[in-house]
MOPAC internal coordinates of N, CA, C and O (Angstrom, degrees):
PM7 1SCF
backbone

  N    0.0000 0     0.00 0     0.00 0    0    0    0
  C    1.4570 1     0.00 0     0.00 0    1    0    0
  C    1.5329 1   113.06 1     0.00 0    2    1    0
  O    1.2310 1   119.90 1   152.79 1    3    2    1
  N    1.3083 1   117.80 1   -27.21 1    3    2    1
  C    1.4489 1   123.41 1   177.50 1    5    3    2
  C    1.5181 1   112.26 1   -64.22 1    6    5    3
  O    1.2310 1   121.01 1   145.19 1    7    6    5
  N    1.3115 1   115.68 1   -34.81 1    7    6    5
  C    1.4834 1   117.79 1  -179.16 1    9    7    6
  C    1.5376 1   108.08 1   -69.31 1   10    9    7
  O    1.2310 1   119.15 1   139.86 1   11   10    9
  N    1.3000 1   119.22 1   -40.14 1   11   10    9
  C    1.4366 1   121.58 1   177.66 1   13   11   10
  C    1.5535 1   108.87 1   -65.74 1   14   13   11
  O    1.2310 1   119.70 1   140.83 1   15   14   13
  N    1.2471 1   118.17 1   -39.17 1   15   14   13
  C    1.4612 1   120.29 1  -179.26 1   17   15   14
  C    1.5453 1   106.64 1   -63.60 1   18   17   15
  O    1.2310 1   117.77 1   136.08 1   19   18   17
  N    1.3229 1   121.85 1   -43.92 1   19   18   17
  C    1.4677 1   126.27 1   176.50 1   21   19   18
  C    1.5267 1   111.50 1   -60.56 1   22   21   19
  O    1.2310 1   121.42 1   139.21 1   23   22   21
  N    1.3510 1   114.89 1   -40.79 1   23   22   21
  C    1.5314 1   121.37 1   175.76 1   25   23   22
  C    1.4840 1   111.50 1   -60.14 1   26   25   23
  O    1.2310 1   119.51 1   134.79 1   27   26   25
  N    1.3277 1   118.54 1   -45.21 1   27   26   25
  C    1.3931 1   123.88 1   177.12 1   29   27   26
  C    1.5108 1   115.71 1   -64.12 1   30   29   27
  O    1.2310 1   121.38 1   139.88 1   31   30   29
  N    1.3528 1   114.96 1   -40.12 1   31   30   29
  C    1.4138 1   121.49 1  -179.46 1   33   31   30
  C    1.5239 1   111.05 1   -67.86 1   34   33   31
  O    1.2310 1   120.23 1   134.97 1   35   34   33
  N    1.2674 1   117.17 1   -45.03 1   35   34   33
  C    1.4996 1   122.87 1  -175.96 1   37   35   34
  C    1.5402 1   110.52 1   -75.21 1   38   37   35
  O    1.2310 1   120.76 1   136.75 1   39   38   37
  N    1.3237 1   116.15 1   -43.25 1   39   38   37
  C    1.4633 1   122.60 1  -171.68 1   41   39   38
  C    1.5067 1   110.25 1   -76.48 1   42   41   39
  O    1.2310 1   120.34 1   137.41 1   43   42   41
  N    1.3222 1   116.95 1   -42.59 1   43   42   41
  C    1.4939 1   123.06 1  -170.20 1   45   43   42
  C    1.5677 1   111.21 1  -115.08 1   46   45   43
  O    1.2310 1   119.63 1   168.90 1   47   46   45
  N    1.2799 1   118.31 1   -11.10 1   47   46   45
  C    1.4951 1   123.94 1   177.83 1   49   47   46
  C    1.5272 1   109.16 1    55.23 1   50   49   47
  O    1.2310 1   121.11 1  -132.80 1   51   50   49
  N    1.3158 1   115.49 1    47.20 1   51   50   49
  C    1.5105 1   121.35 1   174.85 1   53   51   50
  C    1.4858 1   108.95 1   -69.27 1   54   53   51
  O    1.2310 1   121.35 1   -28.50 1   55   54   53
  N    1.4048 1   115.01 1   151.50 1   55   54   53
  C    1.4314 1   119.50 1   169.23 1   57   55   54
  C    1.5104 1   110.84 1   -72.83 1   58   57   55
  O    1.2310 1   120.63 1   -14.91 1   59   58   57
  N    1.3640 1   116.39 1   165.09 1   59   58   57
  C    1.4424 1   119.52 1  -178.75 1   61   59   58
  C    1.5354 1   113.38 1   -61.32 1   62   61   59
  O    1.2310 1   120.34 1   149.66 1   63   62   61
  N    1.3356 1   116.96 1   -30.34 1   63   62   61
  C    1.4613 1   123.66 1   177.27 1   65   63   62
  C    1.5372 1   109.05 1   -68.95 1   66   65   63
  O    1.2310 1   120.84 1   134.88 1   67   66   65
  N    1.3358 1   116.00 1   -45.12 1   67   66   65
  C    1.4823 1   115.42 1   179.28 1   69   67   66
  C    1.5065 1   112.46 1   -70.03 1   70   69   67
  O    1.2310 1   121.35 1   148.64 1   71   70   69
  N    1.3575 1   115.02 1   -31.36 1   71   70   69
  C    1.5301 1   116.68 1   176.01 1   73   71   70
  C    1.4966 1   110.42 1   -62.01 1   74   73   71
  O    1.2310 1   121.07 1   133.84 1   75   74   73
  N    1.3486 1   115.56 1   -46.16 1   75   74   73
  C    1.5518 1   119.74 1   177.30 1   77   75   74
  C    1.4564 1   109.65 1   -56.38 1   78   77   75
  O    1.2310 1   119.69 1   134.51 1   79   78   77
  N    1.3303 1   118.20 1   -45.49 1   79   78   77
  C    1.5052 1   121.17 1  -178.99 1   81   79   78
  C    1.4614 1   113.43 1   -63.51 1   82   81   79
  O    1.2310 1   118.35 1   141.36 1   83   82   81
  N    1.3728 1   120.76 1   -38.64 1   83   82   81
  C    1.4355 1   124.21 1   176.99 1   85   83   82
  C    1.4375 1   111.62 1   -67.87 1   86   85   83
  O    1.2310 1   119.12 1   138.47 1   87   86   85
  N    1.3342 1   119.28 1   -41.53 1   87   86   85
  C    1.5100 1   122.23 1   175.72 1   89   87   86
  C    1.4653 1   110.47 1   -61.76 1   90   89   87
  O    1.2310 1   119.38 1   135.82 1   91   90   89
  N    1.3733 1   118.78 1   -44.18 1   91   90   89
  C    1.4679 1   117.88 1  -177.95 1   93   91   90
  C    1.5278 1   110.08 1   -69.07 1   94   93   91
  O    1.2310 1   117.65 1   148.43 1   95   94   93
  N    1.3646 1   122.09 1   -31.57 1   95   94   93
  C    1.3585 1   122.77 1   176.65 1   97   95   94
  C    1.5726 1   110.27 1   -65.40 1   98   97   95
  O    1.2310 1   120.44 1   138.46 1   99   98   97
  N    1.2764 1   116.77 1   -41.54 1   99   98   97
  C    1.4381 1   120.48 1   174.94 1  101   99   98
  C    1.4987 1   113.65 1   -59.94 1  102  101   99
  O    1.2310 1   120.51 1   140.63 1  103  102  101
  N    1.2712 1   116.63 1   -39.37 1  103  102  101
  C    1.4454 1   125.95 1   177.75 1  105  103  102
  C    1.6245 1   108.90 1   -60.24 1  106  105  103
  O    1.2310 1   121.24 1   138.09 1  107  106  105
  N    1.2952 1   115.23 1   -41.91 1  107  106  105
  C    1.3678 1   121.87 1   179.60 1  109  107  106
  C    1.5808 1   110.69 1   -60.83 1  110  109  107
  O    1.2310 1   122.24 1   136.10 1  111  110  109
  N    1.3575 1   113.31 1   -43.90 1  111  110  109
  C    1.5141 1   117.75 1   177.18 1  113  111  110
  C    1.5773 1   108.09 1   -62.28 1  114  113  111
  O    1.2310 1   120.70 1   134.20 1  115  114  113
  N    1.2996 1   116.27 1   -45.80 1  115  114  113
  C    1.5314 1   118.17 1  -175.66 1  117  115  114
  C    1.4746 1   109.62 1   -64.78 1  118  117  115
  O    1.2310 1   119.64 1   146.00 1  119  118  117
  N    1.3784 1   118.28 1   -34.00 1  119  118  117
  C    1.4696 1   120.01 1   176.43 1  121  119  118
  C    1.4798 1   114.94 1   -59.63 1  122  121  119
  O    1.2310 1   120.66 1   151.23 1  123  122  121
  N    1.3468 1   116.34 1   -28.77 1  123  122  121
  C    1.4686 1   118.29 1  -173.62 1  125  123  122
  C    1.5303 1   110.71 1   -94.92 1  126  125  123
  O    1.2310 1   121.40 1  -175.50 1  127  126  125
  N    1.3651 1   114.92 1     4.50 1  127  126  125
  C    1.5237 1   117.05 1   176.57 1  129  127  126
  C    1.5703 1   109.36 1   -79.26 1  130  129  127
  O    1.2310 1   122.30 1   -34.94 1  131  130  129
  N    1.3364 1   113.21 1   145.06 1  131  130  129
  C    1.4957 1   115.97 1   177.30 1  133  131  130
  C    1.5078 1   104.98 1   -81.98 1  134  133  131
  O    1.2310 1   120.00 1    -0.89 1  135  134  133
  N    1.3341 1   117.60 1   179.11 1  135  134  133
  C    1.4583 1   123.45 1  -178.11 1  137  135  134
  C    1.5034 1   115.97 1   -59.94 1  138  137  135
  O    1.2310 1   122.36 1   147.00 1  139  138  137
  N    1.3539 1   113.08 1   -33.00 1  139  138  137
  C    1.5239 1   117.38 1  -179.37 1  141  139  138
  C    1.5162 1   112.33 1   -90.52 1  142  141  139
  O    1.2310 1   119.26 1   168.94 1  143  142  141
  N    1.3530 1   119.01 1   -11.06 1  143  142  141
  C    1.4699 1   120.91 1  -178.46 1  145  143  142
  C    1.5088 1   108.76 1   -86.82 1  146  145  143
  O    1.2310 1   123.37 1   -25.42 1  147  146  145
  N    1.3143 1   111.15 1   154.58 1  147  146  145
  C    1.4767 1   121.86 1  -177.89 1  149  147  146
  C    1.5657 1   104.63 1  -159.68 1  150  149  147
  O    1.2310 1   121.74 1   -41.93 1  151  150  149
  N    1.3386 1   114.28 1   138.07 1  151  150  149
  C    1.4749 1   120.37 1  -176.89 1  153  151  150
  C    1.5328 1   110.34 1   -65.42 1  154  153  151
  O    1.2310 1   119.79 1   161.50 1  155  154  153
  N    1.3078 1   118.01 1   -18.50 1  155  154  153
  C    1.4759 1   119.03 1   178.01 1  157  155  154
  C    1.5132 1   111.21 1   -75.74 1  158  157  155
  O    1.2310 1   120.03 1   157.24 1  159  158  157
  N    1.3904 1   117.55 1   -22.76 1  159  158  157
  C    1.4552 1   116.31 1  -177.98 1  161  159  158
  C    1.5124 1   112.78 1  -128.25 1  162  161  159
  O    1.2310 1   118.03 1  -177.96 1  163  162  161
  N    1.2806 1   121.35 1     2.04 1  163  162  161
  C    1.4880 1   123.82 1  -177.40 1  165  163  162
  C    1.5564 1   110.13 1   -63.09 1  166  165  163
  O    1.2310 1   122.68 1   -33.51 1  167  166  165
  N    1.3060 1   112.47 1   146.49 1  167  166  165
  C    1.4970 1   116.59 1   179.33 1  169  167  166
  C    1.5505 1   110.29 1  -107.26 1  170  169  167
  O    1.2310 1   123.20 1     1.40 1  171  170  169
  N    1.3673 1   111.48 1  -178.60 1  171  170  169
  C    1.4565 1   117.58 1  -173.83 1  173  171  170
  C    1.5129 1   111.90 1   -65.39 1  174  173  171
  O    1.2310 1   121.19 1   136.13 1  175  174  173
  N    1.3911 1   115.33 1   -43.87 1  175  174  173
  C    1.4838 1   118.00 1  -177.52 1  177  175  174
  C    1.5449 1   110.77 1   -62.93 1  178  177  175
  O    1.2310 1   119.91 1   141.52 1  179  178  177
  N    1.3327 1   117.78 1   -38.48 1  179  178  177
  C    1.4785 1   119.71 1  -179.37 1  181  179  178
  C    1.5188 1   108.22 1   -65.48 1  182  181  179
  O    1.2310 1   120.52 1   140.49 1  183  182  181
  N    1.4248 1   116.62 1   -39.51 1  183  182  181
  C    1.3926 1   119.43 1   178.56 1  185  183  182
  C    1.5181 1   114.12 1   -60.85 1  186  185  183
  O    1.2310 1   121.80 1   138.87 1  187  186  185
  N    1.3390 1   114.17 1   -41.13 1  187  186  185
  C    1.5181 1   120.51 1   178.98 1  189  187  186
  C    1.5259 1   108.53 1   -59.23 1  190  189  187
  O    1.2310 1   118.16 1   141.47 1  191  190  189
  N    1.2967 1   121.11 1   -38.53 1  191  190  189
  C    1.4369 1   122.55 1   178.25 1  193  191  190
  C    1.4722 1   113.50 1   -62.32 1  194  193  191
  O    1.2310 1   121.24 1   140.72 1  195  194  193
  N    1.3528 1   115.24 1   -39.28 1  195  194  193
  C    1.5030 1   119.32 1   176.19 1  197  195  194
  C    1.4889 1   112.62 1   -73.84 1  198  197  195
  O    1.2310 1   120.27 1   146.81 1  199  198  197
  N    1.2784 1   117.08 1   -33.19 1  199  198  197
  C    1.5216 1   120.91 1   175.17 1  201  199  198
  C    1.5087 1   109.22 1   -63.01 1  202  201  199
  O    1.2310 1   121.21 1   139.72 1  203  202  201
  N    1.2614 1   115.30 1   -40.28 1  203  202  201
  C    1.5275 1   121.45 1  -179.55 1  205  203  202
  C    1.5110 1   108.02 1   -62.90 1  206  205  203
  O    1.2310 1   119.86 1   134.40 1  207  206  205
  N    1.2852 1   117.88 1   -45.60 1  207  206  205
  C    1.5289 1   120.59 1   176.70 1  209  207  206
  C    1.5051 1   111.73 1   -63.16 1  210  209  207
  O    1.2310 1   120.36 1   134.49 1  211  210  209
  N    1.2795 1   116.92 1   -45.51 1  211  210  209
  C    1.5139 1   122.50 1  -177.96 1  213  211  210
  C    1.5733 1   109.06 1   -65.87 1  214  213  211
  O    1.2310 1   120.07 1   146.16 1  215  214  213
  N    1.3313 1   117.47 1   -33.84 1  215  214  213
  C    1.3860 1   117.50 1  -175.87 1  217  215  214
  C    1.5908 1   113.32 1   -68.08 1  218  217  215
  O    1.2310 1   121.92 1   164.01 1  219  218  217
  N    1.2851 1   113.92 1   -15.99 1  219  218  217
  C    1.4926 1   116.67 1   176.10 1  221  219  218
  C    1.5830 1   111.74 1   -77.66 1  222  221  219
  O    1.2310 1   121.76 1   162.09 1  223  222  221
  N    1.3159 1   114.23 1   -17.91 1  223  222  221
  C    1.4845 1   120.07 1  -175.78 1  225  223  222
  C    1.5041 1   116.59 1  -111.90 1  226  225  223
  O    1.2310 1   121.05 1   172.43 1  227  226  225
  N    1.3548 1   115.60 1    -7.57 1  227  226  225
  C    1.4772 1   116.86 1  -176.07 1  229  227  226
  C    1.4035 1   109.68 1  -137.08 1  230  229  227
  O    1.2310 1   120.30 1   -25.19 1  231  230  229
  N    1.3730 1   117.03 1   154.81 1  231  230  229
  C    1.4549 1   121.64 1   171.58 1  233  231  230
  C    1.4889 1   111.16 1   -69.35 1  234  233  231
  O    1.2310 1   120.74 1   -18.78 1  235  234  233
  N    1.3109 1   116.18 1   161.22 1  235  234  233
  C    1.4348 1   123.03 1  -178.24 1  237  235  234
  C    1.5302 1   109.72 1   -56.63 1  238  237  235
  O    1.2310 1   120.39 1   132.40 1  239  238  237
  N    1.2848 1   116.86 1   -47.60 1  239  238  237
  C    1.4773 1   120.98 1  -179.05 1  241  239  238
  C    1.5198 1   113.65 1   -59.45 1  242  241  239
  O    1.2310 1   121.97 1   140.38 1  243  242  241
  N    1.2420 1   113.83 1   -39.62 1  243  242  241
  C    1.5021 1   120.92 1   177.76 1  245  243  242
  C    1.5214 1   111.15 1   -68.03 1  246  245  243
  O    1.2310 1   121.69 1   136.56 1  247  246  245
  N    1.3313 1   114.38 1   -43.44 1  247  246  245
  C    1.4325 1   121.61 1  -179.00 1  249  247  246
  C    1.5165 1   108.78 1   -66.04 1  250  249  247
  O    1.2310 1   119.47 1   141.45 1  251  250  249
  N    1.2957 1   118.62 1   -38.55 1  251  250  249
  C    1.5302 1   121.01 1   179.56 1  253  251  250
  C    1.5081 1   108.65 1   -67.13 1  254  253  251
  O    1.2310 1   120.12 1   141.21 1  255  254  253
  N    1.3080 1   117.38 1   -38.79 1  255  254  253
  C    1.4325 1   119.86 1   176.63 1  257  255  254
  C    1.5276 1   112.59 1   -61.03 1  258  257  255
  O    1.2310 1   121.10 1   136.20 1  259  258  257
  N    1.3458 1   115.49 1   -43.80 1  259  258  257
  C    1.4205 1   119.59 1   176.96 1  261  259  258
  C    1.5599 1   112.73 1   -66.06 1  262  261  259
  O    1.2310 1   119.71 1   144.94 1  263  262  261
  N    1.2877 1   118.16 1   -35.06 1  263  262  261
  C    1.4773 1   119.55 1   178.58 1  265  263  262
  C    1.5286 1   109.01 1   -70.65 1  266  265  263
  O    1.2310 1   119.17 1   143.72 1  267  266  265
  N    1.3207 1   119.18 1   -36.28 1  267  266  265
  C    1.5239 1   121.04 1   173.20 1  269  267  266
  C    1.5044 1   111.29 1   -61.89 1  270  269  267
  O    1.2310 1   119.31 1   143.43 1  271  270  269
  N    1.3315 1   118.92 1   -36.57 1  271  270  269
  C    1.4659 1   118.89 1  -179.85 1  273  271  270
  C    1.4438 1   107.36 1   -68.38 1  274  273  271
  O    1.2310 1   120.44 1   137.63 1  275  274  273
  N    1.3425 1   116.77 1   -42.37 1  275  274  273
  C    1.5104 1   118.53 1  -179.00 1  277  275  274
  C    1.4977 1   110.19 1   -65.69 1  278  277  275
  O    1.2310 1   118.70 1   141.57 1  279  278  277
  N    1.2553 1   120.08 1   -38.43 1  279  278  277
  C    1.4689 1   125.53 1   176.67 1  281  279  278
  C    1.5855 1   109.12 1   -57.86 1  282  281  279
  O    1.2310 1   121.20 1   134.69 1  283  282  281
  N    1.3044 1   115.32 1   -45.31 1  283  282  281
  C    1.5083 1   120.25 1   177.19 1  285  283  282
  C    1.5336 1   109.55 1   -63.48 1  286  285  283
  O    1.2310 1   120.42 1   141.08 1  287  286  285
  N    1.3080 1   116.81 1   -38.92 1  287  286  285
  C    1.4404 1   120.96 1   179.53 1  289  287  286
  C    1.5137 1   109.87 1   -62.03 1  290  289  287
  O    1.2310 1   120.51 1   136.54 1  291  290  289
  N    1.3471 1   116.63 1   -43.46 1  291  290  289
  C    1.4838 1   119.99 1   177.53 1  293  291  290
  C    1.5027 1   112.15 1   -61.86 1  294  293  291
  O    1.2310 1   120.40 1   143.42 1  295  294  293
  N    1.2840 1   116.84 1   -36.58 1  295  294  293
  C    1.4612 1   122.65 1   178.29 1  297  295  294
  C    1.5890 1   109.33 1   -65.51 1  298  297  295
  O    1.2310 1   121.50 1   140.04 1  299  298  297
  N    1.3234 1   114.74 1   -39.96 1  299  298  297
  C    1.4136 1   124.01 1   173.66 1  301  299  298
  C    1.5409 1   108.93 1   -56.72 1  302  301  299
  O    1.2310 1   120.50 1   126.97 1  303  302  301
  N    1.3826 1   116.65 1   -53.03 1  303  302  301
  C    1.4349 1   119.24 1  -177.27 1  305  303  302
  C    1.4860 1   111.35 1   -63.28 1  306  305  303
  O    1.2310 1   118.10 1   145.78 1  307  306  305
  N    1.3247 1   121.23 1   -34.22 1  307  306  305
  C    1.4314 1   122.91 1   177.18 1  309  307  306
  C    1.5694 1   110.67 1   -65.00 1  310  309  307
  O    1.2310 1   121.68 1   140.07 1  311  310  309
  N    1.3273 1   114.39 1   -39.93 1  311  310  309
  C    1.4265 1   122.28 1   179.17 1  313  311  310
  C    1.5241 1   113.12 1   -61.80 1  314  313  311
  O    1.2310 1   120.75 1   139.56 1  315  314  313
  N    1.3131 1   116.16 1   -40.44 1  315  314  313
  C    1.4935 1   121.96 1   179.43 1  317  315  314
  C    1.5367 1   112.39 1   -87.87 1  318  317  315
  O    1.2310 1   120.55 1  -179.77 1  319  318  317
  N    1.3184 1   116.56 1     0.23 1  319  318  317
  C    1.4841 1   120.63 1   176.14 1  321  319  318
  C    1.4778 1   116.13 1    81.60 1  322  321  319
  O    1.2310 1   120.54 1  -160.17 1  323  322  321
  N    1.3161 1   116.57 1    19.83 1  323  322  321
  C    1.5399 1   120.16 1   178.04 1  325  323  322
  C    1.4833 1   113.53 1   -95.41 1  326  325  323
  O    1.2310 1   119.66 1   168.21 1  327  326  325
  N    1.3651 1   118.25 1   -11.79 1  327  326  325
  C    1.4998 1   124.10 1   173.19 1  329  327  326
  C    1.4898 1   107.88 1  -136.69 1  330  329  327
  O    1.2310 1   120.36 1   -23.17 1  331  330  329
  N    1.3602 1   116.91 1   156.83 1  331  330  329
  C    1.4188 1   120.73 1   174.86 1  333  331  330
  C    1.5110 1   112.39 1  -100.39 1  334  333  331
  O    1.2310 1   121.18 1   159.43 1  335  334  333
  N    1.4030 1   115.36 1   -20.57 1  335  334  333
  C    1.4819 1   119.33 1  -176.19 1  337  335  334
  C    1.5040 1   110.52 1  -148.06 1  338  337  335
  O    1.2310 1   121.88 1   -11.11 1  339  338  337
  N    1.2866 1   114.02 1   168.89 1  339  338  337
  C    1.5151 1   120.21 1  -179.99 1  341  339  338
  C    1.5534 1   103.08 1  -109.52 1  342  341  339
  O    1.2310 1   120.18 1   -68.76 1  343  342  341
  N    1.3257 1   117.27 1   111.24 1  343  342  341
  C    1.4816 1   119.45 1  -176.48 1  345  343  342
  C    1.5212 1   113.44 1   -71.21 1  346  345  343
  O    1.2310 1   119.89 1   175.75 1  347  346  345
  N    1.3159 1   117.81 1    -4.25 1  347  346  345
  C    1.4737 1   119.50 1   179.18 1  349  347  346
  C    1.5909 1   107.78 1   -95.70 1  350  349  347
  O    1.2310 1   120.10 1   180.00 1  351  350  349

């Protein structure tokens, strides 16, 4: 997680508060993964199921922010060679 935090800080120049928020958002996504799911291999349909669950607990604006953080994480995974595409 520290590598992603460094990526965010250097690429987007987020403040420490924003970095903490982004990391917490990513942890929320990871919390909703099942035992066999992993952000390095998850597909669009599996993400839709998680989005549906999260939509019951968050406002649209918050959920959109969380989805944008996840999208950035996928770009990070592509850059370090752990994913070939961004399912979002």
